[in-house]
N, C-alpha and C positions, 0 to 999 in steps of 0.2 A: 469709901470704897468697899464694893462687894467682895467677901473672901471668895476664894477660888471655888471651894466646893458648894457654891451657892449659886455660881455663874451657871447660866444655861448655854453651853456652848456646842456648836455645830462642829463637827470633827470632818475634814476631808480625808478621804481615804487614798493611799496609793500602793501599789503593788510594785513587787521588785522580783526577778528570776535570777536564783541562783544556778546557772547551767552546769552541770558536772560533767566532765568527760574523764574517764579514767580516776586520777585522784587530785584533778584539778578543777578551778571553776574559771568561768569566763568574766574578765573586769573590763571595763571600758575605761579609755583613760584619754585625757587631753593635757597639752602643755602648752602655753604662750609664754613668750618672753618676759621675764619680770613678776610672773604670777606662779603661785604653786601648783604643783602636780595637782590635777582633779581626777579624782577614780571613784567609780560606782558601778553599781550591778546594774545591768538593763531593766527597765520598766517606765512607770510612770503614772500619774495621779489620773484617778478615774474622772473623765468629764462629766458634766451635766447631761450630754447625749447620751453616757453610758449608764444612766444610773437604773434603768429597768433591765439592764444585761446582767450575767454574771461575771464574778471576779476575773475567770479564763477569757470572758471576751474582751476585757481591758488590757489582760497581759499579754494576749496573744496581737493584739492591735499595737501595741507599745514594741513588741519584740520584732515587727514586720517593719514599724516606721525606724527603730534604731538598727536592727541587724540586717533587716532586707531579707528574712526566712520567715516563712510560714509553720507554727507549732501547733501542732493539733494535740492538745494536752490529753494524756492520758489518766484519769482519778488513780489509777493504781501506780503510776509512776510520778504522780506529782504530790509532793508533801508540803504542807503549811509547815515551815521548822522555826520561823521567826514572827513575831508580832510585838511591835514597838511603837509609842506613842511619844511625840513630841513636837516641841511649837519650831515652825521654821518660816523665815522670812519669804513673801514670793516675790516675783520680780516688778510688783508695784511696792514693795516696802512694807506691806503690811505683815503682821506676824500671825499665824494660825497654827490652832491645832491640827497635827495629821495622824493619821493611823497607818503604820506601813506594815503590810503582809508580804513576807518573803516567802517565796516557793522554791522548794528544791525539786530539778527536772533532771532526771539523769538521761545522756545522750551515750550512744556507742559509736558513732561516726562525727568527726567534726565537719559540720555543713560549710558551705561558702559564703562568706557574710559579705552583704553589700552595704557599707556604712554610708547612714543619710546624717545622722545628728553629731557623731563624736568621731575624734581622730584616728582613734586605733583601739585594738582589743589586744588585750594579753591573759592566757592561761597561767595561772599562779597556783600553789601548792598550798597546802595549811601552813608550813613552816615558813612562806613568804608573804602570807596574809600579815603577821606581827611586823613585817618591815616594809609595809605599803603605807 
């Protein structure tokens, strides 16, 4: 077996958005009978067709798909605040290494969401994060 540090891995990249309004952030969640509550930030994996685009292209596409809103990211108001690497199981059952880039974007007015992939949204405060 090849030691992990000698393996040549290709990391897949995903982007997430921490959409901040006042002192709250937006979370997406679904609940299904008999399954635990699923909660996440909006965003998604960079596809092969996105590979020649910048990160904000993918993030903008994912936000449009999940929330139905079009955000034009202003780099002075969008900050990378988290970078995490972890292994995740794909829908085909494969385990792949991912790099997650999470950006903070502050808004002053709540847009009207048109949800397409998720059941609901919820604005949560820092105090509520630990109980999610």
